[in-house]
C-alpha positions as CSV (number, residue, x, y, z in Angstrom):
1,X,-50.3,31.2,59.9
2,X,-49.0,28.2,59.0
3,X,-48.5,28.1,55.1
4,X,-49.6,25.6,53.1
5,X,-48.7,24.1,50.0
6,X,-49.6,22.8,46.9
7,X,-49.9,19.2,46.6
8,X,-49.4,18.8,42.3
9,X,-47.1,18.4,40.6
10,X,-45.4,21.4,38.9
11,X,-43.5,19.3,36.1
12,X,-46.8,18.5,35.4
13,X,-48.1,22.2,34.9
14,X,-45.4,23.2,33.2
15,X,-45.7,24.1,29.2
16,X,-45.3,21.7,26.9
17,X,-42.0,23.3,25.4
18,X,-40.7,23.0,28.3
19,X,-41.4,19.7,29.8
20,X,-40.8,18.1,25.5
21,X,-36.8,20.0,26.4
22,X,-37.4,17.6,30.0
23,X,-37.7,14.6,27.9
24,X,-35.6,14.7,25.2
25,X,-32.9,13.9,27.9
26,X,-34.6,10.2,28.5
27,X,-34.2,7.5,26.5
28,X,-36.5,7.2,23.5
29,X,-38.2,4.4,25.3
30,X,-38.6,5.6,28.6
31,X,-39.4,9.6,26.9
32,X,-42.3,7.6,25.3
33,X,-43.5,5.8,28.4
34,X,-43.8,9.2,29.6
35,X,-47.1,10.1,27.8
36,X,-48.8,7.4,29.7
37,X,-48.6,9.4,32.9
38,X,-51.1,11.6,33.0
39,X,-53.6,14.0,30.6
40,X,-51.3,16.4,30.5
41,X,-48.6,14.1,29.4
42,X,-50.0,12.4,26.8
43,X,-48.6,14.4,24.1
44,X,-45.8,15.3,25.5
45,X,-43.3,13.7,23.0
46,X,-45.2,14.8,19.8
47,X,-42.9,17.8,20.0
48,X,-39.6,16.5,20.8
49,X,-36.7,17.7,18.9
50,X,-34.1,14.9,19.4
51,X,-34.8,11.5,18.2
52,X,-32.2,8.4,18.8
53,X,-33.3,4.7,18.3
54,X,-31.0,2.4,18.7
55,X,-32.2,-1.1,18.1
56,X,-29.6,-2.9,20.2
57,X,-30.5,-0.6,23.5
58,X,-34.5,-1.0,22.2
59,X,-34.4,-5.3,22.4
60,X,-31.9,-5.1,25.9
61,X,-35.1,-5.8,27.7
62,X,-36.6,-9.6,27.7
63,X,-40.0,-8.5,26.4
64,X,-39.0,-6.9,23.6
65,X,-40.2,-9.6,20.3
66,X,-38.9,-9.1,17.1
67,X,-40.6,-6.6,15.3
68,X,-41.3,-4.4,18.3
69,X,-38.2,-2.1,17.0
70,X,-39.8,-1.5,13.8
71,X,-43.1,-0.6,14.9
72,X,-41.8,1.2,17.9
73,X,-40.1,3.9,15.4
74,X,-43.1,4.6,13.2
75,X,-45.6,4.8,16.3
76,X,-42.9,7.3,17.7
77,X,-42.8,9.3,14.2
78,X,-47.4,9.0,13.2
79,X,-47.7,11.0,16.4
80,X,-45.0,13.3,15.9
81,X,-46.7,17.0,15.3
82,X,-45.0,18.3,12.3
83,X,-42.1,20.6,14.6
84,X,-38.7,20.9,13.6
85,X,-36.4,18.2,14.5
86,X,-33.1,19.2,15.7
87,X,-31.3,15.3,15.8
88,X,-32.2,12.2,14.3
89,X,-30.3,9.1,15.2
90,X,-30.6,5.8,13.9
91,X,-29.1,2.0,14.8
92,X,-31.0,-0.5,12.9
93,X,-28.9,-4.7,14.3
94,X,-27.7,-6.3,11.2
95,X,-30.1,-8.5,9.2
96,X,-33.5,-7.8,10.8
97,X,-35.9,-8.9,8.3
98,X,-38.7,-7.3,9.9
99,X,-37.0,-3.9,8.9
100,X,-36.9,-3.7,4.8
101,X,-35.4,-0.7,2.7
102,X,-39.6,0.7,2.3
103,X,-39.1,1.6,6.4
104,X,-35.0,2.9,6.9
105,X,-36.3,5.0,3.4
106,X,-40.0,6.2,5.3
107,X,-37.3,7.1,8.5
108,X,-34.7,8.7,7.0
109,X,-37.3,11.2,4.7
110,X,-38.8,11.9,7.3
111,X,-35.8,13.5,9.1
112,X,-34.9,15.3,6.1
113,X,-38.5,16.6,5.9
114,X,-38.8,17.9,8.9
115,X,-35.7,20.0,8.4
116,X,-33.6,18.0,10.7
117,X,-30.4,19.5,11.4
118,X,-27.7,16.9,12.9
119,X,-28.5,12.9,11.6
120,X,-26.3,10.2,12.4
121,X,-27.1,6.9,10.5
122,X,-25.7,3.8,11.6
123,X,-26.5,0.0,10.5
124,X,-24.5,-2.3,12.6
125,X,-22.3,-3.9,9.4
126,X,-25.6,-4.1,8.2
127,X,-24.9,-2.9,4.4
128,X,-27.7,-0.9,3.0
129,X,-28.0,-0.6,-0.4
130,X,-29.0,3.2,-1.0
131,X,-30.2,5.9,0.7
132,X,-33.2,8.1,-0.5
133,X,-32.3,11.0,-2.8
134,X,-33.8,13.9,-0.7
135,X,-30.9,13.2,1.6
136,X,-28.3,14.8,-0.4
137,X,-30.0,17.7,-1.5
138,X,-31.2,18.4,2.3
139,X,-31.2,22.7,2.7
140,X,-31.4,22.2,6.6
141,X,-28.3,19.9,7.6
142,X,-25.6,21.3,9.5
143,X,-24.0,17.9,10.3
144,X,-24.4,14.1,8.7
145,X,-22.5,10.8,9.8
146,X,-22.9,7.7,8.4
147,X,-21.8,4.4,9.9
148,X,-21.2,1.5,8.3
149,X,-23.1,2.2,5.0
150,X,-22.5,1.5,0.9
151,X,-22.6,4.6,-0.4
152,X,-23.7,5.3,-4.1
153,X,-24.5,8.8,-4.5
154,X,-26.7,10.0,-6.7
155,X,-26.3,12.5,-9.7
156,X,-27.5,15.4,-7.8
157,X,-25.4,15.6,-4.3
158,X,-26.1,19.6,-2.8
159,X,-25.2,20.6,1.2
160,X,-25.4,24.3,1.1
161,X,-25.7,24.2,5.2
162,X,-23.3,21.4,5.8
163,X,-20.3,22.0,8.0
164,X,-19.2,18.6,9.7
165,X,-18.9,15.0,7.6
166,X,-18.4,11.5,8.7
167,X,-17.7,8.4,7.3
168,X,-17.0,5.3,9.5
169,X,-16.7,2.2,7.9
170,X,-17.9,3.1,4.4
171,X,-17.5,1.7,1.4
172,X,-17.3,4.5,-1.4
173,X,-18.4,3.6,-5.5
174,X,-18.2,5.4,-8.3
175,X,-14.6,7.9,-7.9
176,X,-16.2,10.7,-9.7
177,X,-19.2,11.1,-7.5
178,X,-16.9,10.6,-4.3
179,X,-14.9,13.5,-6.0
180,X,-17.9,15.9,-6.3
181,X,-19.4,15.0,-3.1
182,X,-15.7,16.1,-1.6
183,X,-15.8,19.5,-3.4
184,X,-16.7,23.2,-3.2
185,X,-19.7,22.4,-5.5
186,X,-21.4,20.0,-3.4
187,X,-20.2,21.1,0.0
188,X,-19.1,25.1,-0.1
189,X,-19.3,25.1,4.1
190,X,-18.1,22.5,4.9
191,X,-15.0,22.7,7.8
192,X,-14.6,19.2,9.5
193,X,-14.3,15.8,7.4
194,X,-13.4,12.1,9.0
195,X,-12.7,8.9,6.9
196,X,-12.8,6.2,8.8
197,X,-12.0,3.3,8.3
198,X,-13.5,3.1,4.6
199,X,-13.1,1.2,1.4
200,X,-13.4,2.2,-2.2
201,X,-13.9,-0.3,-4.6
202,X,-12.7,0.1,-7.9
203,X,-11.5,4.1,-6.7
204,X,-7.3,4.5,-6.8
205,X,-7.5,8.3,-5.4
206,X,-9.8,11.1,-3.8
207,X,-9.5,14.0,-4.5
208,X,-10.6,16.9,-1.6
209,X,-11.2,20.2,-3.1
210,X,-13.3,22.5,-0.3
211,X,-12.1,25.8,0.7
212,X,-13.7,26.1,4.2
213,X,-12.6,23.1,5.5
214,X,-10.6,23.5,8.5
215,X,-10.7,19.9,10.3
216,X,-9.1,16.7,9.0
217,X,-8.7,13.4,9.6
218,X,-8.3,10.5,7.4
219,X,-7.9,6.5,8.8
220,X,-6.5,3.7,7.9
221,X,-8.2,4.9,4.2
222,X,-6.3,1.0,2.6
223,X,-4.7,1.9,-0.4
224,X,-5.6,4.9,-1.4
225,X,-3.7,7.7,-2.8
226,X,-5.4,11.2,-1.1
227,X,-5.1,14.6,-2.4
228,X,-5.5,17.8,-1.2
229,X,-5.8,20.3,-2.9
230,X,-7.6,24.3,-2.4
231,X,-7.7,24.1,1.9
232,X,-6.7,26.0,4.9
233,X,-6.6,23.0,8.0
234,X,-6.8,24.3,11.5
235,X,-5.7,20.8,12.3
236,X,-4.6,17.3,10.7
237,X,-5.6,13.6,11.8
238,X,-3.7,11.8,9.0
239,X,-3.1,7.9,9.6
240,X,-3.0,5.9,6.1
241,X,-0.7,3.7,3.9
242,X,0.2,5.9,2.1
243,X,1.6,9.6,2.5
244,X,-0.8,12.3,1.3
245,X,0.0,14.3,-2.3
246,X,-0.2,17.5,-0.6
247,X,0.8,20.5,-1.2
248,X,2.8,23.6,0.3
249,X,-0.2,26.3,0.8
250,X,-2.5,23.4,2.3
251,X,-0.4,23.0,5.5
252,X,0.9,26.9,6.1
253,X,-2.4,27.2,9.0
254,X,-2.1,24.3,10.1
255,X,-1.7,24.3,13.6
256,X,-2.7,21.2,15.3
257,X,-1.3,17.9,13.1
258,X,-0.6,14.7,14.2
259,X,0.7,12.1,11.5
260,X,1.5,8.1,10.7
261,X,2.5,6.7,7.8
262,X,1.9,2.6,7.3
263,X,3.4,1.5,3.5
264,X,3.9,-1.6,2.4
265,X,6.9,-0.7,1.2
266,X,8.4,-3.9,-0.9
267,X,4.1,-4.4,-2.1
268,X,4.6,-0.3,-3.5
269,X,5.9,0.3,-7.3
270,X,6.8,3.9,-6.2
271,X,10.6,4.7,-5.7
272,X,11.3,3.8,-2.1
273,X,13.3,7.4,-1.8
274,X,9.6,9.3,-2.5
275,X,8.6,8.1,0.4
276,X,11.3,8.9,2.2
277,X,11.1,12.4,1.6
278,X,7.7,12.7,2.1
279,X,8.1,12.3,5.4
280,X,10.4,15.1,5.7
281,X,8.6,18.0,3.1
282,X,5.6,17.9,4.8
283,X,7.9,19.0,8.5
284,X,9.5,21.2,6.7
285,X,5.7,22.5,5.0
286,X,4.6,22.5,9.2
287,X,5.8,26.5,9.3
288,X,3.4,27.5,11.7
289,X,2.3,24.2,13.6
290,X,1.9,24.4,17.6
291,X,1.3,20.9,18.3
292,X,2.8,18.2,16.8
293,X,2.3,14.5,17.4
294,X,4.8,12.0,15.4
295,X,4.0,8.2,15.5
296,X,6.6,5.5,14.4
297,X,5.9,5.4,11.3
298,X,6.8,8.8,10.6
299,X,9.8,8.8,12.5
300,X,10.9,5.4,10.5
301,X,10.4,7.2,7.5
302,X,12.9,9.9,8.3
303,X,15.2,7.9,9.6
304,X,15.4,6.3,6.0
305,X,16.2,10.0,4.0
306,X,19.3,10.9,4.1
307,X,19.1,14.0,2.7
308,X,17.4,15.2,6.3
309,X,19.7,13.1,7.9
310,X,22.7,15.0,6.0
311,X,21.1,18.7,5.4
312,X,20.8,21.5,8.6
313,X,17.2,20.8,10.6
314,X,14.6,24.0,9.3
315,X,13.5,26.0,11.9
316,X,9.7,26.4,13.3
317,X,9.4,28.7,16.0
318,X,5.7,28.3,16.4
319,X,6.0,24.5,18.0
320,X,5.5,24.3,21.8
321,X,3.8,20.8,22.1
322,X,5.4,17.6,20.3
323,X,4.5,14.2,21.3
324,X,6.7,11.2,19.7
325,X,6.1,7.6,19.4
326,X,10.0,5.7,18.9
327,X,11.0,2.9,18.7
328,X,14.6,1.6,21.2
329,X,16.8,2.2,18.2
330,X,19.6,4.6,17.7
331,X,19.0,5.8,14.3
332,X,15.7,6.9,15.9
333,X,16.8,8.6,18.6
334,X,19.1,10.8,16.2
335,X,15.8,11.6,14.5
336,X,14.0,12.7,17.7
337,X,17.7,14.7,17.9
338,X,17.3,16.6,14.4
339,X,13.7,17.8,14.9
340,X,14.4,18.7,18.6
341,X,17.4,21.2,17.0
342,X,14.4,22.6,14.4
343,X,11.8,23.7,17.3
344,X,13.5,25.9,19.4
345,X,10.2,26.9,21.3
346,X,9.3,23.7,22.0
347,X,8.6,23.6,25.4
348,X,6.6,20.1,26.2
349,X,8.2,16.6,24.8
350,X,6.7,13.7,25.0
351,X,7.9,10.3,23.9
352,X,6.3,6.4,23.9
353,X,9.4,3.8,23.1
354,X,8.0,1.2,21.5
355,X,9.2,-2.2,21.0
356,X,11.6,-2.2,17.4
357,X,10.1,-5.6,16.0
358,X,5.9,-5.4,16.9
359,X,5.4,-3.0,13.4
360,X,5.0,-3.9,10.2
361,X,6.4,-1.1,9.1
362,X,9.8,-2.2,10.1
363,X,9.8,-5.5,8.8
364,X,8.5,-4.4,5.2
365,X,11.7,-2.0,4.9
366,X,15.7,-3.9,4.2
367,X,18.3,-3.4,5.6
368,X,16.9,-2.3,9.0
369,X,19.9,-3.1,10.9
370,X,21.8,-0.3,8.0
371,X,20.9,2.3,10.8
372,X,23.8,5.4,10.7
373,X,25.7,5.4,14.0
374,X,24.8,8.9,16.6
375,X,27.2,11.2,15.6
376,X,29.0,14.3,17.4
377,X,26.7,17.6,16.7
378,X,28.3,20.9,16.3
379,X,27.7,23.4,19.0
380,X,24.5,25.4,18.6
381,X,22.1,27.1,21.4
382,X,19.2,25.0,21.1
383,X,16.7,23.7,23.8
384,X,15.8,27.1,25.0
385,X,12.4,26.9,25.8
386,X,12.4,22.9,26.9
387,X,11.2,22.9,30.8
388,X,9.4,19.1,31.3
389,X,10.3,16.1,28.8
390,X,7.8,12.9,29.7
391,X,9.4,9.0,28.5
392,X,7.6,6.3,27.8
393,X,7.9,2.9,28.2
394,X,11.3,3.3,29.0
395,X,14.4,-0.1,28.5
396,X,17.5,1.7,29.0
397,X,18.2,1.1,25.4
398,X,21.7,2.8,24.0
399,X,19.4,4.9,21.5
400,X,17.7,6.1,24.2
401,X,20.4,6.5,26.8
402,X,22.0,9.1,24.2
403,X,18.3,11.0,23.5
404,X,18.5,11.5,27.1
405,X,22.0,12.6,27.8
406,X,21.6,14.7,24.3
407,X,18.6,16.9,26.1
408,X,20.1,17.1,29.6
409,X,23.5,18.5,28.2
410,X,21.6,21.2,25.7
411,X,17.5,22.1,28.0
412,X,19.0,25.1,29.8
413,X,15.5,25.8,32.1
414,X,14.7,22.5,32.0
415,X,13.2,21.5,35.4
416,X,11.3,17.9,35.7
417,X,12.1,14.8,33.4
418,X,9.7,12.5,34.0
419,X,10.8,8.7,33.0
420,X,8.6,5.5,33.5
421,X,10.3,2.2,32.8
422,X,9.0,-0.7,30.5
423,X,7.1,-3.3,32.5
424,X,8.8,-6.0,30.9
425,X,11.1,-7.7,33.2
426,X,14.1,-7.6,31.2
427,X,13.8,-4.4,30.6
428,X,13.1,-2.9,34.5
429,X,15.9,-4.5,35.3
430,X,18.0,-2.3,32.7
431,X,16.4,0.5,33.7
432,X,17.6,0.2,37.5
433,X,21.1,-0.3,36.2
434,X,20.4,2.6,34.1
435,X,19.5,5.2,37.8
436,X,22.1,3.8,39.6
437,X,25.1,3.3,36.8
438,X,24.6,5.7,33.8
439,X,22.1,8.9,34.3
440,X,24.3,10.4,38.1
441,X,27.4,10.3,35.1
442,X,25.3,12.3,32.6
443,X,26.2,16.0,32.6
444,X,23.3,18.6,33.5
445,X,23.0,21.6,32.0
446,X,20.2,23.6,33.9
447,X,20.7,24.9,37.2
448,X,18.7,22.7,38.7
449,X,16.6,19.5,37.2
450,X,14.1,17.7,39.1
451,X,14.5,13.6,37.0
452,X,12.0,10.8,38.1
453,X,12.2,7.2,37.3
454,X,8.9,5.0,37.9
455,X,8.9,1.5,37.8
456,X,5.1,0.8,38.0
457,X,6.0,-3.0,37.9
458,X,7.3,-2.7,40.8
459,X,5.6,-0.3,42.4
460,X,8.2,3.0,43.3
461,X,9.7,5.6,41.7
462,X,12.9,7.1,42.4
463,X,13.9,10.8,42.2
464,X,17.5,12.9,41.2
465,X,17.4,16.3,42.5
466,X,20.1,18.9,41.7
467,X,20.5,21.9,43.5
468,X,23.7,23.7,41.8
469,X,23.0,27.8,43.0
470,X,23.9,29.4,39.2
471,X,26.7,27.1,38.0
472,X,26.3,23.6,36.8
473,X,27.0,20.7,39.8
474,X,29.2,17.7,39.2
475,X,27.3,14.4,38.7
476,X,29.7,14.1,42.4
477,X,27.0,15.7,44.1
478,X,23.7,14.2,43.0
479,X,21.3,13.5,45.8
480,X,19.1,10.4,45.0
481,X,16.5,9.5,47.0
482,X,14.2,6.5,46.1
483,X,10.9,6.4,47.8
484,X,7.9,3.6,48.6
485,X,4.5,5.1,46.7
């Protein structure tokens, strides 16, 4: 007998929690439209656990009128059946007079009263003066993200289960309240903190005292001084004007770090040497780091620290992956060499060469040209783990060539060096000269190494391959092949 299949819509007869879960993956506007499909779908959106309201996306349709977004949010929340909300996201356009503080407070309070766990609030350059008190005493919130808010904190702040806190373009008010927020008394289990493009009116110092903090990102906090105490960090991203005020104990547990300073030396009352020493001290304290990214501001600080330049580099055996942004100068190349000697187990360094005079960190430092010249370093058993080197935006300067020669002469098991030339016409000509005249003369200590030099502008790649059979081969026997892409 021929099998007859039911013509019924199977999705419509699924249990409400399953259908609600399926609808939760749709944009809110489309999700709400599902309620008119049939009688079975009428209340499917009343138990949604993920609510995302984005006024910009909502008003993309031509038929949308002013005030429709406000009414849509009100109607959606009014139809909710009272079940818990897992995620609540709200983005409001600039200067919408149809949305008052009363509406915003009501929507935020609704999320808090329904045990929201993940809360995101963005005002798209429109400043909302005061968030409701209930948000800062939520007992269910585990993730809080605030964008473009003028944050006037209440006197009582308590997030007992908050693990992730993000501030993006937030204006803080009240130094004592901010420091209280970023302490264990307010956030006893906080693990991740991100402060991005924030300013603090009337505040000079922010103190972060969070014993449970593992992941910290601080980006462009203007002229603020950052104090870090009682933290056990695993990952640190610090890209600000001033070096942080940080202790040795706070950095021992860090395994991944990205650092950049861009202080205006000419505008700063602090002695210059204090800033220069801060970079080298932080590197010494990062004894267990495995992955490290140093931007050009850090390298510039190190190049001006006479104690670092004259001393014996400290050893960090845990580091395997290093990325460095440097200028095409001899002093930055020398710093890179000193760093490579500090990391005996380094495996995959990558280098991005920047334009020397494009960075504010250079123009703010006096006597830029008075840098010490490369000197002969004492022979040591170094770079024993180095296998691959990537150099991007290579310009063929003397400093870069000095660095390349050092790596080739000391990396005993080097397998591949990838050099990507700058896309400038002048630098491309110089790179071609390096390929044909200079690089073949460098001694290569590795038994077999491939040097790939790519020229993006000319859309081609050159490759040097050395076959040695256990002994170092003279540069006159280098085999060179040029292949079109």
